[in-house]
PyMOL commands that place a pseudoatom at each C-alpha (Angstrom):
pseudoatom trace, name=CA, resn=MET, resi=1, chain=A, elem=C, hetatm=0, pos=[69.957, 158.193, 80.158]
pseudoatom trace, name=CA, resn=GLY, resi=2, chain=A, elem=C, hetatm=0, pos=[72.375, 156.976, 77.530]
pseudoatom trace, name=CA, resn=ILE, resi=3, chain=A, elem=C, hetatm=0, pos=[75.524, 154.977, 77.890]
pseudoatom trace, name=CA, resn=TYR, resi=4, chain=A, elem=C, hetatm=0, pos=[78.695, 156.610, 76.593]
pseudoatom trace, name=CA, resn=ASN, resi=5, chain=A, elem=C, hetatm=0, pos=[81.777, 154.696, 75.543]
pseudoatom trace, name=CA, resn=THR, resi=6, chain=A, elem=C, hetatm=0, pos=[85.133, 156.207, 74.831]
pseudoatom trace, name=CA, resn=ILE, resi=7, chain=A, elem=C, hetatm=0, pos=[87.079, 154.755, 71.965]
pseudoatom trace, name=CA, resn=CYS, resi=8, chain=A, elem=C, hetatm=0, pos=[90.744, 155.514, 71.471]
pseudoatom trace, name=CA, resn=ILE, resi=9, chain=A, elem=C, hetatm=0, pos=[92.148, 155.109, 67.998]
pseudoatom trace, name=CA, resn=PHE, resi=10, chain=A, elem=C, hetatm=0, pos=[95.899, 154.881, 67.477]
pseudoatom trace, name=CA, resn=VAL, resi=11, chain=A, elem=C, hetatm=0, pos=[97.235, 155.262, 63.993]
pseudoatom trace, name=CA, resn=ILE, resi=12, chain=A, elem=C, hetatm=0, pos=[100.433, 153.292, 63.571]
pseudoatom trace, name=CA, resn=VAL, resi=13, chain=A, elem=C, hetatm=0, pos=[102.975, 154.759, 61.182]
pseudoatom trace, name=CA, resn=PRO, resi=14, chain=A, elem=C, hetatm=0, pos=[106.406, 153.550, 60.095]
pseudoatom trace, name=CA, resn=PRO, resi=15, chain=A, elem=C, hetatm=0, pos=[109.084, 156.249, 60.367]
pseudoatom trace, name=CA, resn=ILE, resi=16, chain=A, elem=C, hetatm=0, pos=[109.088, 159.083, 57.846]
pseudoatom trace, name=CA, resn=MET, resi=17, chain=A, elem=C, hetatm=0, pos=[112.173, 161.321, 57.617]
pseudoatom trace, name=CA, resn=THR, resi=18, chain=A, elem=C, hetatm=0, pos=[112.355, 164.928, 56.426]
pseudoatom trace, name=CA, resn=ILE, resi=19, chain=A, elem=C, hetatm=0, pos=[115.606, 166.826, 55.849]
pseudoatom trace, name=CA, resn=GLN, resi=20, chain=A, elem=C, hetatm=0, pos=[115.750, 170.503, 54.893]
pseudoatom trace, name=CA, resn=ASN, resi=21, chain=A, elem=C, hetatm=0, pos=[119.442, 170.715, 53.896]
pseudoatom trace, name=CA, resn=GLN, resi=22, chain=A, elem=C, hetatm=0, pos=[120.921, 167.605, 52.303]
pseudoatom trace, name=CA, resn=LEU, resi=23, chain=A, elem=C, hetatm=0, pos=[124.135, 169.323, 51.207]
pseudoatom trace, name=CA, resn=VAL, resi=24, chain=A, elem=C, hetatm=0, pos=[126.070, 171.396, 53.757]
pseudoatom trace, name=CA, resn=GLY, resi=25, chain=A, elem=C, hetatm=0, pos=[129.380, 173.149, 53.171]
pseudoatom trace, name=CA, resn=ALA, resi=26, chain=A, elem=C, hetatm=0, pos=[131.785, 174.242, 55.910]
pseudoatom trace, name=CA, resn=LYS, resi=27, chain=A, elem=C, hetatm=0, pos=[135.367, 175.347, 56.385]
pseudoatom trace, name=CA, resn=GLU, resi=28, chain=A, elem=C, hetatm=0, pos=[137.766, 173.544, 58.681]
pseudoatom trace, name=CA, resn=GLY, resi=29, chain=A, elem=C, hetatm=0, pos=[137.410, 174.891, 62.222]
pseudoatom trace, name=CA, resn=ASP, resi=30, chain=A, elem=C, hetatm=0, pos=[133.724, 175.863, 61.814]
pseudoatom trace, name=CA, resn=SER, resi=31, chain=A, elem=C, hetatm=0, pos=[130.972, 174.378, 63.953]
pseudoatom trace, name=CA, resn=VAL, resi=32, chain=A, elem=C, hetatm=0, pos=[127.962, 173.070, 62.045]
pseudoatom trace, name=CA, resn=PHE, resi=33, chain=A, elem=C, hetatm=0, pos=[124.452, 171.849, 62.872]
pseudoatom trace, name=CA, resn=LEU, resi=34, chain=A, elem=C, hetatm=0, pos=[122.769, 169.039, 60.934]
pseudoatom trace, name=CA, resn=ASP, resi=35, chain=A, elem=C, hetatm=0, pos=[119.012, 168.607, 61.405]
pseudoatom trace, name=CA, resn=CYS, resi=36, chain=A, elem=C, hetatm=0, pos=[116.470, 165.856, 60.674]
pseudoatom trace, name=CA, resn=HIS, resi=37, chain=A, elem=C, hetatm=0, pos=[112.766, 165.570, 61.409]
pseudoatom trace, name=CA, resn=SER, resi=38, chain=A, elem=C, hetatm=0, pos=[111.150, 162.161, 61.986]
pseudoatom trace, name=CA, resn=GLU, resi=39, chain=A, elem=C, hetatm=0, pos=[107.520, 161.110, 62.410]
pseudoatom trace, name=CA, resn=ALA, resi=40, chain=A, elem=C, hetatm=0, pos=[106.619, 157.638, 63.664]
pseudoatom trace, name=CA, resn=PHE, resi=41, chain=A, elem=C, hetatm=0, pos=[104.195, 155.716, 65.875]
pseudoatom trace, name=CA, resn=PRO, resi=42, chain=A, elem=C, hetatm=0, pos=[104.916, 153.644, 67.861]
pseudoatom trace, name=CA, resn=ARG, resi=43, chain=A, elem=C, hetatm=0, pos=[107.803, 155.677, 69.157]
pseudoatom trace, name=CA, resn=SER, resi=44, chain=A, elem=C, hetatm=0, pos=[111.035, 155.313, 67.190]
pseudoatom trace, name=CA, resn=ILE, resi=45, chain=A, elem=C, hetatm=0, pos=[114.666, 154.746, 68.082]
pseudoatom trace, name=CA, resn=ASN, resi=46, chain=A, elem=C, hetatm=0, pos=[116.791, 157.470, 66.490]
pseudoatom trace, name=CA, resn=TYR, resi=47, chain=A, elem=C, hetatm=0, pos=[120.528, 157.787, 65.929]
pseudoatom trace, name=CA, resn=TRP, resi=48, chain=A, elem=C, hetatm=0, pos=[123.210, 159.296, 63.669]
pseudoatom trace, name=CA, resn=THR, resi=49, chain=A, elem=C, hetatm=0, pos=[125.964, 157.745, 61.554]
pseudoatom trace, name=CA, resn=ILE, resi=50, chain=A, elem=C, hetatm=0, pos=[128.975, 159.188, 59.733]
pseudoatom trace, name=CA, resn=ASN, resi=51, chain=A, elem=C, hetatm=0, pos=[130.188, 157.220, 56.713]
pseudoatom trace, name=CA, resn=ASP, resi=52, chain=A, elem=C, hetatm=0, pos=[128.100, 154.230, 57.929]
pseudoatom trace, name=CA, resn=GLN, resi=53, chain=A, elem=C, hetatm=0, pos=[129.630, 154.254, 61.453]
pseudoatom trace, name=CA, resn=ILE, resi=54, chain=A, elem=C, hetatm=0, pos=[127.292, 154.902, 64.405]
pseudoatom trace, name=CA, resn=ILE, resi=55, chain=A, elem=C, hetatm=0, pos=[128.106, 158.131, 66.247]
pseudoatom trace, name=CA, resn=SER, resi=56, chain=A, elem=C, hetatm=0, pos=[128.410, 157.503, 69.969]
pseudoatom trace, name=CA, resn=GLN, resi=57, chain=A, elem=C, hetatm=0, pos=[127.105, 159.961, 72.580]
pseudoatom trace, name=CA, resn=SER, resi=58, chain=A, elem=C, hetatm=0, pos=[130.625, 159.892, 74.031]
pseudoatom trace, name=CA, resn=ASP, resi=59, chain=A, elem=C, hetatm=0, pos=[132.315, 161.019, 70.776]
pseudoatom trace, name=CA, resn=LYS, resi=60, chain=A, elem=C, hetatm=0, pos=[133.845, 164.380, 71.740]
pseudoatom trace, name=CA, resn=ARG, resi=61, chain=A, elem=C, hetatm=0, pos=[133.632, 165.729, 68.168]
pseudoatom trace, name=CA, resn=PHE, resi=62, chain=A, elem=C, hetatm=0, pos=[129.831, 165.847, 68.315]
pseudoatom trace, name=CA, resn=GLU, resi=63, chain=A, elem=C, hetatm=0, pos=[126.848, 166.863, 70.443]
pseudoatom trace, name=CA, resn=ILE, resi=64, chain=A, elem=C, hetatm=0, pos=[123.667, 164.880, 69.826]
pseudoatom trace, name=CA, resn=ALA, resi=65, chain=A, elem=C, hetatm=0, pos=[120.269, 166.279, 70.785]
pseudoatom trace, name=CA, resn=SER, resi=66, chain=A, elem=C, hetatm=0, pos=[116.652, 165.422, 70.062]
pseudoatom trace, name=CA, resn=MET, resi=67, chain=A, elem=C, hetatm=0, pos=[113.305, 166.947, 70.960]
pseudoatom trace, name=CA, resn=GLU, resi=68, chain=A, elem=C, hetatm=0, pos=[110.257, 164.668, 71.068]
pseudoatom trace, name=CA, resn=ARG, resi=69, chain=A, elem=C, hetatm=0, pos=[106.706, 165.962, 70.643]
pseudoatom trace, name=CA, resn=GLY, resi=70, chain=A, elem=C, hetatm=0, pos=[104.253, 163.081, 70.515]
pseudoatom trace, name=CA, resn=TYR, resi=71, chain=A, elem=C, hetatm=0, pos=[104.944, 161.137, 67.339]
pseudoatom trace, name=CA, resn=GLU, resi=72, chain=A, elem=C, hetatm=0, pos=[107.446, 163.745, 66.041]
pseudoatom trace, name=CA, resn=VAL, resi=73, chain=A, elem=C, hetatm=0, pos=[111.175, 163.930, 66.767]
pseudoatom trace, name=CA, resn=ASP, resi=74, chain=A, elem=C, hetatm=0, pos=[113.573, 166.709, 65.792]
pseudoatom trace, name=CA, resn=MET, resi=75, chain=A, elem=C, hetatm=0, pos=[117.121, 165.366, 65.699]
pseudoatom trace, name=CA, resn=ARG, resi=76, chain=A, elem=C, hetatm=0, pos=[120.129, 167.699, 65.777]
pseudoatom trace, name=CA, resn=LEU, resi=77, chain=A, elem=C, hetatm=0, pos=[123.806, 166.865, 65.443]
pseudoatom trace, name=CA, resn=LYS, resi=78, chain=A, elem=C, hetatm=0, pos=[126.354, 169.549, 66.276]
pseudoatom trace, name=CA, resn=ILE, resi=79, chain=A, elem=C, hetatm=0, pos=[129.791, 169.086, 64.787]
pseudoatom trace, name=CA, resn=LYS, resi=80, chain=A, elem=C, hetatm=0, pos=[131.882, 171.060, 67.258]
pseudoatom trace, name=CA, resn=LYS, resi=81, chain=A, elem=C, hetatm=0, pos=[134.918, 171.668, 65.064]
pseudoatom trace, name=CA, resn=VAL, resi=82, chain=A, elem=C, hetatm=0, pos=[134.831, 170.657, 61.400]
pseudoatom trace, name=CA, resn=GLY, resi=83, chain=A, elem=C, hetatm=0, pos=[137.998, 168.898, 60.222]
pseudoatom trace, name=CA, resn=ARG, resi=84, chain=A, elem=C, hetatm=0, pos=[139.172, 166.204, 57.846]
pseudoatom trace, name=CA, resn=SER, resi=85, chain=A, elem=C, hetatm=0, pos=[137.667, 163.443, 59.989]
pseudoatom trace, name=CA, resn=THR, resi=86, chain=A, elem=C, hetatm=0, pos=[134.234, 165.094, 60.021]
pseudoatom trace, name=CA, resn=PHE, resi=87, chain=A, elem=C, hetatm=0, pos=[133.692, 165.645, 56.279]
pseudoatom trace, name=CA, resn=GLY, resi=88, chain=A, elem=C, hetatm=0, pos=[131.587, 162.941, 54.685]
pseudoatom trace, name=CA, resn=THR, resi=89, chain=A, elem=C, hetatm=0, pos=[128.109, 161.452, 54.563]
pseudoatom trace, name=CA, resn=TYR, resi=90, chain=A, elem=C, hetatm=0, pos=[125.900, 161.664, 57.641]
pseudoatom trace, name=CA, resn=SER, resi=91, chain=A, elem=C, hetatm=0, pos=[122.698, 159.687, 58.097]
pseudoatom trace, name=CA, resn=CYS, resi=92, chain=A, elem=C, hetatm=0, pos=[119.941, 160.235, 60.613]
pseudoatom trace, name=CA, resn=ILE, resi=93, chain=A, elem=C, hetatm=0, pos=[118.176, 156.931, 61.169]
pseudoatom trace, name=CA, resn=SER, resi=94, chain=A, elem=C, hetatm=0, pos=[114.766, 156.259, 62.668]
pseudoatom trace, name=CA, resn=LYS, resi=95, chain=A, elem=C, hetatm=0, pos=[113.427, 152.755, 63.476]
pseudoatom trace, name=CA, resn=ASN, resi=96, chain=A, elem=C, hetatm=0, pos=[110.280, 151.369, 65.035]
pseudoatom trace, name=CA, resn=SER, resi=97, chain=A, elem=C, hetatm=0, pos=[108.445, 148.024, 64.985]
pseudoatom trace, name=CA, resn=LEU, resi=98, chain=A, elem=C, hetatm=0, pos=[106.914, 148.840, 61.586]
pseudoatom trace, name=CA, resn=GLY, resi=99, chain=A, elem=C, hetatm=0, pos=[110.097, 149.700, 59.736]
pseudoatom trace, name=CA, resn=ASP, resi=100, chain=A, elem=C, hetatm=0, pos=[112.977, 152.087, 59.418]
pseudoatom trace, name=CA, resn=THR, resi=101, chain=A, elem=C, hetatm=0, pos=[114.090, 155.019, 57.321]
pseudoatom trace, name=CA, resn=ASP, resi=102, chain=A, elem=C, hetatm=0, pos=[117.064, 157.273, 57.033]
pseudoatom trace, name=CA, resn=GLY, resi=103, chain=A, elem=C, hetatm=0, pos=[117.995, 160.636, 55.639]
pseudoatom trace, name=CA, resn=THR, resi=104, chain=A, elem=C, hetatm=0, pos=[121.378, 161.568, 54.255]
pseudoatom trace, name=CA, resn=ILE, resi=105, chain=A, elem=C, hetatm=0, pos=[123.314, 164.810, 54.616]
pseudoatom trace, name=CA, resn=LYS, resi=106, chain=A, elem=C, hetatm=0, pos=[126.597, 165.379, 52.807]
pseudoatom trace, name=CA, resn=LEU, resi=107, chain=A, elem=C, hetatm=0, pos=[129.105, 167.649, 54.608]
pseudoatom trace, name=CA, resn=TYR, resi=108, chain=A, elem=C, hetatm=0, pos=[131.704, 168.989, 52.174]
pseudoatom trace, name=CA, resn=SER, resi=109, chain=A, elem=C, hetatm=0, pos=[134.693, 171.301, 52.434]
pseudoatom trace, name=CA, resn=LEU, resi=110, chain=A, elem=C, hetatm=0, pos=[134.539, 174.985, 51.570]
pseudoatom trace, name=CA, resn=SER, resi=111, chain=A, elem=C, hetatm=0, pos=[138.326, 175.316, 51.631]
pseudoatom trace, name=CA, resn=GLY, resi=112, chain=A, elem=C, hetatm=0, pos=[140.122, 177.974, 49.590]
pseudoatom trace, name=CA, resn=LYS, resi=113, chain=A, elem=C, hetatm=0, pos=[141.585, 175.188, 47.437]
pseudoatom trace, name=CA, resn=TYR, resi=114, chain=A, elem=C, hetatm=0, pos=[138.166, 174.485, 45.948]
pseudoatom trace, name=CA, resn=GLU, resi=115, chain=A, elem=C, hetatm=0, pos=[137.540, 178.143, 45.179]
pseudoatom trace, name=CA, resn=GLU, resi=116, chain=A, elem=C, hetatm=0, pos=[140.918, 178.425, 43.396]
pseudoatom trace, name=CA, resn=MET, resi=117, chain=A, elem=C, hetatm=0, pos=[139.936, 175.528, 41.115]
pseudoatom trace, name=CA, resn=GLN, resi=118, chain=A, elem=C, hetatm=0, pos=[136.917, 177.413, 39.742]
pseudoatom trace, name=CA, resn=TYR, resi=119, chain=A, elem=C, hetatm=0, pos=[137.018, 178.987, 36.300]
pseudoatom trace, name=CA, resn=ASN, resi=120, chain=A, elem=C, hetatm=0, pos=[138.924, 182.244, 36.164]
pseudoatom trace, name=CA, resn=GLU, resi=121, chain=A, elem=C, hetatm=0, pos=[136.650, 185.042, 35.080]
pseudoatom trace, name=CA, resn=VAL, resi=122, chain=A, elem=C, hetatm=0, pos=[137.833, 186.880, 31.978]
pseudoatom trace, name=CA, resn=GLU, resi=123, chain=A, elem=C, hetatm=0, pos=[136.588, 190.407, 31.411]
pseudoatom trace, name=CA, resn=PHE, resi=124, chain=A, elem=C, hetatm=0, pos=[136.600, 192.011, 27.973]
pseudoatom trace, name=CA, resn=ASP, resi=125, chain=A, elem=C, hetatm=0, pos=[136.388, 195.710, 27.154]
pseudoatom trace, name=CA, resn=GLU, resi=126, chain=A, elem=C, hetatm=0, pos=[134.283, 194.860, 24.116]
pseudoatom trace, name=CA, resn=THR, resi=127, chain=A, elem=C, hetatm=0, pos=[132.147, 191.907, 23.190]
pseudoatom trace, name=CA, resn=PRO, resi=128, chain=A, elem=C, hetatm=0, pos=[134.595, 189.338, 21.793]
pseudoatom trace, name=CA, resn=ASP, resi=129, chain=A, elem=C, hetatm=0, pos=[133.909, 187.413, 18.651]
pseudoatom trace, name=CA, resn=VAL, resi=130, chain=A, elem=C, hetatm=0, pos=[134.116, 183.633, 18.506]
pseudoatom trace, name=CA, resn=SER, resi=131, chain=A, elem=C, hetatm=0, pos=[137.661, 183.650, 17.133]
pseudoatom trace, name=CA, resn=GLU, resi=132, chain=A, elem=C, hetatm=0, pos=[138.887, 185.656, 20.159]
pseudoatom trace, name=CA, resn=LEU, resi=133, chain=A, elem=C, hetatm=0, pos=[137.292, 183.156, 22.529]
pseudoatom trace, name=CA, resn=GLU, resi=134, chain=A, elem=C, hetatm=0, pos=[138.810, 180.234, 20.645]
pseudoatom trace, name=CA, resn=ALA, resi=135, chain=A, elem=C, hetatm=0, pos=[142.247, 181.920, 20.687]
pseudoatom trace, name=CA, resn=LEU, resi=136, chain=A, elem=C, hetatm=0, pos=[141.926, 182.489, 24.433]
pseudoatom trace, name=CA, resn=LYS, resi=137, chain=A, elem=C, hetatm=0, pos=[140.925, 178.868, 24.918]
pseudoatom trace, name=CA, resn=ARG, resi=138, chain=A, elem=C, hetatm=0, pos=[143.949, 177.607, 22.957]
pseudoatom trace, name=CA, resn=SER, resi=139, chain=A, elem=C, hetatm=0, pos=[146.412, 179.971, 24.670]
pseudoatom trace, name=CA, resn=THR, resi=140, chain=A, elem=C, hetatm=0, pos=[145.349, 179.106, 28.235]
pseudoatom trace, name=CA, resn=GLY, resi=141, chain=A, elem=C, hetatm=0, pos=[144.597, 175.440, 27.661]
pseudoatom trace, name=CA, resn=ALA, resi=142, chain=A, elem=C, hetatm=0, pos=[141.470, 175.917, 29.779]
pseudoatom trace, name=CA, resn=SER, resi=143, chain=A, elem=C, hetatm=0, pos=[137.988, 175.181, 28.627]
pseudoatom trace, name=CA, resn=ILE, resi=144, chain=A, elem=C, hetatm=0, pos=[135.616, 178.092, 28.485]
pseudoatom trace, name=CA, resn=PRO, resi=145, chain=A, elem=C, hetatm=0, pos=[132.188, 177.385, 29.889]
pseudoatom trace, name=CA, resn=ARG, resi=146, chain=A, elem=C, hetatm=0, pos=[129.705, 176.743, 27.083]
pseudoatom trace, name=CA, resn=MET, resi=147, chain=A, elem=C, hetatm=0, pos=[127.284, 179.313, 28.470]
pseudoatom trace, name=CA, resn=SER, resi=148, chain=A, elem=C, hetatm=0, pos=[129.916, 182.069, 28.006]
pseudoatom trace, name=CA, resn=LEU, resi=149, chain=A, elem=C, hetatm=0, pos=[130.488, 180.969, 24.438]
pseudoatom trace, name=CA, resn=HIS, resi=150, chain=A, elem=C, hetatm=0, pos=[126.753, 180.979, 23.698]
pseudoatom trace, name=CA, resn=ILE, resi=151, chain=A, elem=C, hetatm=0, pos=[126.333, 184.428, 25.240]
pseudoatom trace, name=CA, resn=ALA, resi=152, chain=A, elem=C, hetatm=0, pos=[129.262, 185.775, 23.221]
pseudoatom trace, name=CA, resn=LEU, resi=153, chain=A, elem=C, hetatm=0, pos=[127.782, 184.301, 20.040]
pseudoatom trace, name=CA, resn=LEU, resi=154, chain=A, elem=C, hetatm=0, pos=[124.388, 185.825, 20.746]
pseudoatom trace, name=CA, resn=LEU, resi=155, chain=A, elem=C, hetatm=0, pos=[125.920, 189.207, 21.501]
pseudoatom trace, name=CA, resn=SER, resi=156, chain=A, elem=C, hetatm=0, pos=[127.996, 189.053, 18.305]
pseudoatom trace, name=CA, resn=ILE, resi=157, chain=A, elem=C, hetatm=0, pos=[124.925, 188.179, 16.239]
pseudoatom trace, name=CA, resn=ALA, resi=158, chain=A, elem=C, hetatm=0, pos=[122.846, 190.904, 17.907]
pseudoatom trace, name=CA, resn=MET, resi=159, chain=A, elem=C, hetatm=0, pos=[125.429, 193.538, 17.002]
pseudoatom trace, name=CA, resn=LEU, resi=160, chain=A, elem=C, hetatm=0, pos=[125.249, 192.645, 13.264]
for i in range(1, 160): cmd.bond("trace and resi %d" % i, "trace and resi %d" % (i + 1))
show_as sticks, trace
zoom trace
């Protein structure tokens, strides 16, 4: 008969953070979820910050949740009602005895004001030539995106 020994091997890993969406847009009044995924062993301490300030469990603007599965942790932050005080840079932070890491998510406003600031689309019945585009640019004082100018030039050349 042989003697059997059991050997347990633990692989120790400093925290590694994965974020799917690093840029999130929302309108005031919306509720939004921010998600991070961390892997670490030994077990990590995990928390959220907004603009470098730790988010407390008691902060009524947020709901903090995490699901642990062995060495993996899924962190979720719910912003209950997006407003001026909730736009900014969020970080999910994971620390253990081997190190720490963080992931950053930027929450920005999708207000109508931003959409109004975009270039106004100009539709032409015919393909304009360069002089028409330049005249339009001078009359409105607005810059015309370079891509539009290049497309108009190519179309003008193609029609020759």
